[in-house]
C-alpha positions as CSV (number, residue, x, y, z in Angstrom):
1,X,-14.5,-81.3,-24.2
2,X,-16.2,-79.0,-26.7
3,X,-17.5,-76.9,-24.5
4,X,-14.5,-76.2,-22.9
5,X,-13.2,-75.6,-26.3
6,X,-15.2,-73.2,-27.3
7,X,-15.1,-71.5,-23.9
8,X,-11.2,-71.0,-24.2
9,X,-11.9,-70.1,-28.0
10,X,-14.2,-67.2,-26.3
11,X,-11.6,-65.8,-23.6
12,X,-9.0,-66.2,-26.4
13,X,-10.7,-63.9,-28.0
14,X,-12.2,-62.2,-24.9
15,X,-8.6,-61.6,-23.9
16,X,-7.1,-60.6,-28.1
17,X,-10.0,-57.8,-28.0
18,X,-8.9,-56.7,-24.2
19,X,-8.2,-52.8,-24.2
20,X,-5.7,-53.8,-21.4
21,X,-2.5,-55.8,-21.7
22,X,-2.9,-59.1,-20.7
23,X,0.6,-61.0,-20.0
24,X,2.7,-63.9,-19.0
25,X,5.8,-63.4,-18.5
26,X,8.8,-66.6,-18.3
27,X,11.4,-65.7,-15.9
28,X,12.7,-69.3,-16.5
29,X,15.0,-70.6,-19.9
30,X,13.7,-70.1,-22.4
31,X,13.2,-66.4,-20.9
32,X,10.8,-64.0,-22.1
33,X,7.1,-63.9,-23.2
34,X,5.1,-67.0,-23.4
35,X,1.7,-64.9,-24.0
36,X,1.1,-61.5,-24.7
37,X,-2.5,-60.0,-26.3
38,X,-2.6,-57.2,-29.4
39,X,-3.4,-54.5,-27.0
40,X,0.4,-53.8,-27.0
41,X,0.4,-52.1,-29.6
42,X,-2.5,-50.3,-29.0
43,X,-0.4,-49.1,-25.3
44,X,3.4,-48.9,-26.8
45,X,3.9,-48.4,-30.4
46,X,4.9,-52.2,-30.7
47,X,3.7,-55.9,-31.8
48,X,3.7,-58.8,-30.1
49,X,5.5,-60.5,-32.3
50,X,8.6,-57.5,-31.1
51,X,8.3,-58.5,-27.9
52,X,8.4,-62.0,-28.1
53,X,11.6,-61.7,-30.2
54,X,13.7,-59.8,-28.0
55,X,12.5,-60.6,-24.2
56,X,14.3,-57.5,-23.0
57,X,12.7,-55.0,-24.9
58,X,10.2,-54.5,-22.2
59,X,12.4,-53.9,-19.4
60,X,14.2,-51.6,-22.2
61,X,10.9,-49.9,-22.2
62,X,10.4,-49.3,-18.7
63,X,11.1,-45.9,-17.4
64,X,14.7,-46.7,-15.5
65,X,12.8,-45.0,-11.6
66,X,10.5,-48.0,-11.9
67,X,12.8,-51.1,-13.1
68,X,13.5,-51.9,-9.1
69,X,9.8,-52.0,-8.3
70,X,9.3,-55.0,-11.2
71,X,12.9,-56.4,-10.0
72,X,11.1,-57.3,-6.6
73,X,8.1,-58.6,-8.6
74,X,10.7,-60.7,-10.5
75,X,12.3,-61.7,-6.7
76,X,8.7,-62.8,-5.5
77,X,9.1,-59.5,-3.2
78,X,6.1,-58.1,-4.0
79,X,3.2,-60.8,-3.6
80,X,0.3,-59.2,-5.3
81,X,-1.3,-54.7,-6.1
82,X,-1.3,-52.2,-8.1
83,X,1.4,-50.0,-9.0
84,X,1.8,-47.0,-11.8
85,X,4.6,-47.3,-14.0
86,X,5.9,-45.7,-17.0
87,X,6.5,-46.6,-20.7
88,X,8.8,-45.0,-23.5
89,X,6.4,-45.3,-26.3
90,X,7.6,-46.3,-29.5
91,X,6.5,-42.4,-31.1
92,X,8.7,-41.1,-27.7
93,X,6.5,-39.8,-25.6
94,X,5.4,-41.6,-22.1
95,X,3.1,-43.8,-21.5
96,X,1.2,-44.6,-17.7
97,X,-0.5,-47.8,-16.4
98,X,-1.8,-49.4,-14.3
99,X,-0.1,-52.6,-13.7
100,X,-1.6,-55.9,-11.6
101,X,1.1,-57.7,-11.4
102,X,0.7,-61.6,-9.9
103,X,3.7,-64.1,-9.2
104,X,3.1,-67.3,-10.4
105,X,5.6,-69.6,-8.2
106,X,6.7,-73.6,-8.8
107,X,6.5,-75.9,-6.3
108,X,9.2,-75.6,-4.5
109,X,8.1,-71.6,-3.9
110,X,10.2,-70.4,-6.4
111,X,8.9,-67.6,-9.3
112,X,9.1,-69.0,-12.4
113,X,6.8,-66.0,-14.1
114,X,5.0,-63.0,-13.7
115,X,1.4,-62.4,-15.0
116,X,-0.9,-59.1,-15.6
117,X,-2.9,-56.4,-16.9
118,X,-1.3,-53.6,-17.4
119,X,-4.0,-50.4,-18.1
120,X,-3.2,-47.5,-20.1
121,X,-4.1,-44.6,-17.3
122,X,-2.1,-42.1,-20.0
123,X,-5.4,-39.4,-20.2
124,X,-6.1,-39.9,-16.4
125,X,-2.4,-39.2,-15.5
126,X,-2.4,-36.2,-17.9
127,X,-5.8,-35.0,-15.8
128,X,-4.4,-35.2,-12.9
129,X,-1.0,-33.4,-13.6
130,X,-3.9,-30.7,-15.2
131,X,-5.5,-30.6,-11.9
132,X,-2.1,-30.4,-9.8
133,X,-1.0,-27.3,-12.3
134,X,-4.3,-25.9,-11.4
135,X,-4.3,-26.4,-7.6
136,X,-0.9,-25.2,-7.5
137,X,-2.2,-22.2,-9.3
138,X,-5.1,-21.9,-7.5
139,X,-3.1,-21.9,-3.9
140,X,-0.5,-19.8,-5.1
141,X,-3.4,-16.9,-5.8
142,X,-4.7,-18.3,-2.4
143,X,-2.0,-17.4,-0.1
144,X,-0.7,-14.2,-2.4
145,X,-4.0,-12.9,-3.4
146,X,-3.5,-8.7,-2.2
147,X,-6.6,-9.3,-0.1
148,X,-6.6,-10.4,3.1
149,X,-9.0,-13.9,3.0
150,X,-10.0,-17.0,5.8
151,X,-13.1,-19.3,6.4
152,X,-15.1,-19.6,9.6
153,X,-16.5,-22.9,10.4
154,X,-20.4,-22.8,11.8
155,X,-19.3,-21.9,15.2
156,X,-17.3,-18.7,14.1
157,X,-13.9,-20.6,14.2
158,X,-11.1,-19.8,11.7
159,X,-10.3,-22.9,9.8
160,X,-8.7,-21.4,7.0
161,X,-6.7,-17.8,6.2
162,X,-3.9,-17.2,3.9
163,X,-0.8,-16.2,4.0
164,X,-1.4,-12.1,2.8
165,X,-3.9,-11.7,5.6
166,X,-1.2,-13.9,8.4
167,X,1.6,-12.0,7.2
168,X,-0.5,-8.6,7.5
169,X,-1.4,-9.6,11.2
170,X,2.2,-11.2,12.1
171,X,0.9,-14.3,13.4
172,X,1.6,-17.4,12.3
173,X,-1.1,-20.4,11.0
174,X,-1.0,-22.1,14.0
175,X,-2.0,-19.7,16.3
176,X,-4.2,-18.6,14.5
177,X,-6.4,-21.9,13.4
178,X,-9.4,-22.8,16.0
179,X,-9.5,-19.3,16.7
180,X,-12.5,-17.6,17.3
181,X,-12.6,-14.4,14.2
182,X,-13.8,-12.1,17.3
183,X,-10.6,-12.6,18.6
184,X,-8.4,-11.1,16.1
185,X,-10.7,-7.6,16.4
186,X,-9.3,-4.5,18.4
187,X,-12.9,-4.6,20.4
188,X,-13.1,-8.3,20.5
189,X,-16.6,-8.4,22.5
190,X,-18.3,-5.6,19.8
191,X,-17.0,-7.7,17.3
192,X,-18.8,-10.9,18.6
193,X,-22.5,-9.2,19.5
194,X,-21.9,-7.5,15.9
195,X,-21.1,-10.9,14.4
196,X,-24.3,-12.8,16.1
197,X,-26.4,-10.0,15.1
198,X,-25.7,-10.0,11.6
199,X,-26.5,-14.0,11.5
200,X,-29.3,-13.8,13.3
201,X,-31.2,-11.1,10.8
202,X,-30.2,-13.7,8.1
203,X,-28.4,-11.3,5.9
204,X,-26.1,-13.9,3.4
205,X,-23.5,-10.8,3.2
206,X,-22.2,-8.1,5.1
207,X,-19.6,-5.1,4.5
208,X,-18.4,-3.4,7.5
209,X,-15.2,-0.8,8.7
210,X,-13.0,-1.9,11.8
211,X,-9.7,-2.5,13.6
212,X,-7.8,-5.8,13.6
213,X,-4.8,-6.4,16.5
214,X,-1.8,-7.6,15.2
215,X,0.2,-9.9,17.3
216,X,2.6,-7.0,18.4
217,X,-0.6,-5.3,20.1
218,X,-0.7,-2.7,16.9
219,X,-4.0,-1.7,15.8
220,X,-4.5,-1.5,11.6
221,X,-8.4,-0.3,10.1
222,X,-9.5,-3.0,8.0
223,X,-12.3,-2.7,5.2
224,X,-15.0,-6.4,5.8
225,X,-16.8,-8.5,3.8
226,X,-18.1,-11.2,4.6
227,X,-20.5,-13.9,3.0
228,X,-22.7,-17.0,4.7
229,X,-21.5,-20.5,3.0
230,X,-24.8,-22.9,3.1
231,X,-26.0,-26.2,1.9
232,X,-28.6,-26.6,-1.1
233,X,-30.7,-27.2,2.6
234,X,-29.6,-23.9,3.9
235,X,-27.7,-25.0,6.7
236,X,-25.4,-22.2,7.5
237,X,-21.5,-24.1,7.0
238,X,-19.5,-21.4,8.4
239,X,-18.8,-18.1,6.8
240,X,-16.0,-16.8,3.8
241,X,-14.2,-13.4,4.9
242,X,-12.0,-10.8,2.9
243,X,-10.5,-8.1,4.1
244,X,-8.7,-5.2,2.9
245,X,-5.9,-3.5,5.2
246,X,-7.6,0.4,4.4
247,X,-5.1,2.5,6.9
248,X,-3.5,4.3,4.7
249,X,-6.7,5.5,3.6
250,X,-8.4,6.0,7.0
251,X,-4.6,7.7,8.0
252,X,-5.4,9.8,5.2
253,X,-8.8,10.8,5.9
254,X,-8.1,11.5,9.8
255,X,-4.8,13.9,8.5
256,X,-7.3,15.8,6.3
257,X,-10.3,16.7,8.5
258,X,-7.4,17.4,11.5
259,X,-5.3,20.2,8.5
260,X,-9.4,21.2,8.5
261,X,-9.1,21.5,12.0
262,X,-5.6,23.1,12.0
263,X,-6.6,25.6,9.4
264,X,-10.0,26.8,11.4
265,X,-7.8,27.2,14.5
266,X,-4.9,29.2,12.7
267,X,-7.9,31.4,11.3
268,X,-9.0,32.1,15.4
269,X,-5.6,33.2,17.1
270,X,-3.6,36.4,16.8
271,X,-0.5,35.9,17.6
272,X,2.1,35.0,15.7
273,X,3.8,32.9,18.3
274,X,-0.2,31.1,19.3
275,X,-0.4,30.1,15.6
276,X,3.0,28.5,15.4
277,X,2.9,26.5,19.0
278,X,-0.6,25.2,17.4
279,X,1.3,23.9,14.3
280,X,4.2,22.4,16.4
281,X,1.6,20.8,18.6
282,X,-0.5,19.3,15.3
283,X,2.6,18.5,13.6
284,X,3.2,16.2,16.5
285,X,0.0,14.4,17.5
286,X,-0.7,13.9,13.7
287,X,3.2,12.4,12.8
288,X,2.8,10.4,15.9
289,X,5.7,11.6,16.6
290,X,7.2,12.8,20.8
291,X,8.1,16.5,20.3
292,X,9.3,18.6,17.8
293,X,10.8,22.6,17.8
294,X,10.1,25.6,16.0
295,X,13.5,27.7,14.7
296,X,13.0,31.8,13.5
297,X,15.2,32.7,11.2
298,X,17.6,35.0,11.1
299,X,19.0,37.0,8.4
300,X,21.6,38.7,9.8
301,X,23.0,36.6,11.6
302,X,22.1,34.1,9.2
303,X,21.3,30.9,11.8
304,X,18.0,29.5,13.1
305,X,17.2,30.5,16.7
306,X,15.0,28.2,18.8
307,X,12.0,29.8,19.7
308,X,9.9,26.8,21.2
309,X,10.0,23.3,21.2
310,X,8.5,19.9,23.4
311,X,12.0,18.3,24.0
312,X,12.4,17.6,27.4
313,X,13.1,20.1,29.8
314,X,16.7,19.3,30.2
315,X,17.4,19.7,26.5
316,X,18.8,22.9,25.9
317,X,18.8,23.7,22.4
318,X,21.2,26.5,21.0
319,X,21.4,28.2,17.3
320,X,21.9,26.5,14.4
321,X,23.7,27.4,11.1
322,X,22.7,26.8,8.2
323,X,22.6,22.8,7.2
324,X,23.0,21.5,11.1
325,X,20.6,18.8,11.8
326,X,17.4,18.2,9.8
327,X,16.6,21.8,10.5
328,X,19.3,23.2,9.6
329,X,19.3,21.0,6.2
330,X,16.0,22.1,5.3
331,X,17.1,25.6,6.2
332,X,19.7,25.2,2.9
333,X,17.5,23.3,0.7
334,X,14.3,25.4,1.5
335,X,12.6,22.1,1.3
336,X,11.2,18.7,3.8
337,X,14.2,17.1,5.3
338,X,14.7,13.2,6.7
339,X,16.7,11.7,8.7
340,X,16.0,8.7,10.4
341,X,19.3,7.5,11.0
342,X,19.5,10.3,13.5
343,X,21.9,9.0,16.3
344,X,24.6,8.4,13.3
345,X,24.0,11.4,11.0
346,X,26.8,13.2,10.3
347,X,25.1,16.8,10.3
348,X,22.8,15.8,13.8
349,X,22.1,18.8,16.1
350,X,23.7,18.3,19.4
351,X,20.8,18.9,21.4
352,X,18.5,16.9,19.9
353,X,20.9,14.4,19.8
354,X,21.3,14.6,23.1
355,X,17.5,14.5,24.3
356,X,17.7,10.9,22.3
357,X,15.9,11.4,18.8
358,X,16.0,8.7,16.6
359,X,14.7,10.0,13.7
360,X,13.5,13.8,12.8
361,X,11.8,15.2,10.1
362,X,12.0,19.2,9.2
363,X,10.2,21.1,6.5
364,X,10.8,25.1,6.1
365,X,8.2,27.9,6.7
366,X,8.2,29.3,3.3
367,X,6.2,32.3,1.9
368,X,6.7,33.0,-1.8
369,X,10.1,31.9,-1.8
370,X,11.4,34.0,1.5
371,X,12.7,31.9,4.3
372,X,10.6,32.4,8.2
373,X,12.1,29.7,9.8
374,X,11.4,25.8,10.3
375,X,9.1,23.6,12.1
376,X,10.6,20.3,13.0
377,X,8.8,17.0,15.2
378,X,11.2,14.3,16.2
379,X,10.6,10.8,17.1
380,X,12.2,8.7,20.3
381,X,11.8,5.9,19.8
382,X,14.5,3.3,17.5
383,X,13.5,2.2,14.5
384,X,10.7,4.8,14.0
385,X,10.7,5.6,10.1
386,X,8.9,8.6,8.7
387,X,8.0,8.9,4.7
388,X,6.0,10.7,2.2
389,X,3.5,11.0,3.6
390,X,4.5,12.6,6.9
391,X,6.3,14.9,4.8
392,X,3.6,15.6,2.8
393,X,1.7,16.4,5.9
394,X,4.3,18.8,7.6
395,X,4.9,20.8,4.5
396,X,1.0,21.7,4.6
397,X,1.1,22.6,8.5
398,X,4.4,24.7,7.4
399,X,3.1,26.5,4.7
400,X,-0.6,27.3,6.7
401,X,1.3,28.4,9.6
402,X,3.9,30.8,8.0
403,X,0.8,32.3,6.6
404,X,-1.0,32.6,9.3
405,X,2.4,34.3,10.5
406,X,2.6,36.5,8.0
407,X,-0.9,37.5,7.9
408,X,-0.9,38.4,11.5
409,X,2.0,40.2,11.1
410,X,0.6,42.1,8.1
411,X,-3.1,43.0,10.3
412,X,-0.9,44.5,12.9
413,X,1.3,46.7,10.8
414,X,-2.4,47.4,9.3
415,X,-3.5,48.9,12.7
416,X,0.1,50.3,13.0
417,X,-0.7,51.8,9.7
418,X,-4.3,53.0,10.8
419,X,-3.4,54.4,14.1
420,X,-0.3,56.3,12.0
421,X,-3.3,57.6,9.5
422,X,-5.9,59.0,12.0
423,X,-2.6,60.3,14.2
424,X,-1.6,62.1,11.0
425,X,-4.7,63.1,10.0
426,X,-5.3,64.5,13.5
427,X,-1.1,66.1,13.8
428,X,-1.7,67.8,10.0
429,X,-4.8,69.4,11.3
430,X,-3.5,70.7,13.6
431,X,-0.1,71.7,12.4
432,X,-2.1,73.7,8.8
433,X,-4.2,75.3,11.6
434,X,-0.5,76.6,13.7
435,X,1.1,77.5,10.0
436,X,-1.6,79.7,9.0
437,X,-2.0,81.5,12.1
438,X,2.7,82.2,12.4
439,X,1.6,83.3,8.8
440,X,-1.0,85.7,9.9
441,X,1.5,86.7,12.9
442,X,4.4,87.3,10.5
443,X,2.6,90.0,8.1
444,X,2.0,91.7,11.2
445,X,4.5,95.1,10.8
446,X,4.1,96.0,14.7
447,X,5.2,92.5,15.5
448,X,8.2,92.8,17.2
449,X,11.5,91.2,16.3
450,X,12.4,89.1,19.1
451,X,8.4,87.6,18.4
452,X,9.3,87.7,14.8
453,X,12.0,85.5,15.4
454,X,10.2,82.9,17.5
455,X,7.3,83.2,14.7
456,X,10.1,82.1,12.7
457,X,11.5,79.1,14.3
458,X,7.5,77.9,15.2
459,X,7.2,78.1,11.5
460,X,10.5,76.1,10.9
461,X,9.3,73.8,13.1
462,X,6.2,73.2,11.9
463,X,7.7,72.5,8.9
464,X,10.0,69.3,10.1
465,X,6.9,67.9,12.0
466,X,5.2,67.7,8.5
467,X,8.3,66.1,7.2
468,X,8.0,63.9,9.6
469,X,4.3,63.2,8.8
470,X,5.2,62.9,5.4
471,X,7.3,60.1,6.4
472,X,4.9,57.7,8.1
473,X,2.8,57.8,5.2
474,X,5.5,55.1,3.9
475,X,5.1,53.3,6.6
476,X,3.7,50.5,4.5
477,X,6.5,49.9,2.6
478,X,8.4,48.3,5.6
479,X,8.8,44.9,5.8
480,X,9.1,43.6,9.3
481,X,11.5,41.0,9.5
482,X,11.4,40.2,13.1
483,X,8.3,38.4,13.3
484,X,9.2,35.5,15.9
485,X,10.8,38.2,18.9
486,X,8.1,38.0,22.2
487,X,8.1,41.7,22.8
488,X,7.5,45.4,20.5
489,X,9.9,46.5,18.3
490,X,11.0,50.4,17.8
491,X,10.6,51.4,14.1
492,X,14.0,53.8,12.4
493,X,11.7,55.6,10.7
494,X,14.6,57.7,8.6
495,X,17.0,54.3,8.3
496,X,13.4,52.3,7.3
497,X,12.3,54.8,4.7
498,X,13.4,56.9,2.2
499,X,13.6,60.9,2.6
500,X,11.3,62.6,0.4
501,X,13.1,64.6,-2.6
502,X,11.8,68.0,-1.3
503,X,9.5,69.7,1.8
504,X,6.1,69.5,1.6
505,X,4.4,73.2,1.0
506,X,2.3,72.9,4.4
507,X,-1.0,75.1,3.7
508,X,-2.8,77.5,5.6
509,X,-5.5,75.4,7.1
510,X,-5.1,72.5,4.8
511,X,-6.5,69.5,6.2
512,X,-4.8,67.3,3.9
513,X,-2.3,64.8,4.9
């Protein structure tokens, strides 16, 4: 008996010193705690005496959402098990406990008491909450990162992919997971061979530029970086891959190279119309448009005259007034214009609208502020939208074309001037000789009167020819306006230049122009 009492005393001491709350709660009268150890005060802030004195105190401290579970224990509906409960500490903060509750039955099977152990797991729950918050933050970072990310297993199948990549490629997650990574490339076979060659080389990382194919069939340029994932023994577990959308950079690089090519082409053309044709063809190609048109500005009529276009042959374009269509608006404003909803635009040009144009972008052909015409491209695809990058390219092409046209016209006029000056020099020499001979002839007193009259008439004719030559010297001041005309233009010198204030003196035998 003494040994048993000592063991009971030792057990009682052990229970009292436990950090866990140990209790027995009687469900029959007198209802309440028949035992609760001192850990209750350490866990909940209330002494055992306070729990003995108030049978309902523990129910008041229990979180309302957890009371139903405790009632199930009291009713005998839950036999055994561990449960997590929330309590209100004396100072107001929430305490989490892990409860091991066992119902005690009488001989008739009725629950007469519940016994249990409650362990304070508040610190653990706080750590779990912090980890959950970090997991949410990490997941959000993973899904919304500004780079595409996916992981592959050892066989090259995609086992994880973020939302950024799914949005970029247009796939739902279930259509990507489990697929071989190279199946998403624009050239799957080439990508597979490259992937296998990289792994065979044993390099831990790789970086390449390639193209992926979206779900809608379009391709996108990307910069691709991969890293092998391996365990401590070096066994390959999979591959981690990061992908950046470089479509805009690649597009800009291609456009830059194309603009350089256009500049070289324009430098090699010899006709204004050929330069404009080059600009139109390149504009349609670079902007991924369907057609286009070049229009010449007629200053006298104040309309845009279509020179040539790549619209369907059944479409007939008519002269456009200022403000009509994208071309007319660009000419009126002297700046590029975008019309992305062409069919519903109140200012749409009838010819282009009938041709099925859905979007248009136009840039004026300007040189030193002077309007020469307009370069316009069209898209006939519904939903196609032109943007600032297309405007930038078209404006550069229009500027280059305008400069080329003006340069070619100046070169043509320089050729005319050179020929005119050469002819002037030769004619002036002949006129000088002629005038000198006539003056000598008229100085002969024995010259018959009828011959003198003829000599005087010839001298006057030579002087008139000299005046025409003087006017010819000012031809370089002409402003050639009809640069887009396909045929030759007749220059009316008296109307194009000012008349000299006095007649030039032509000295006998002088070769000066």
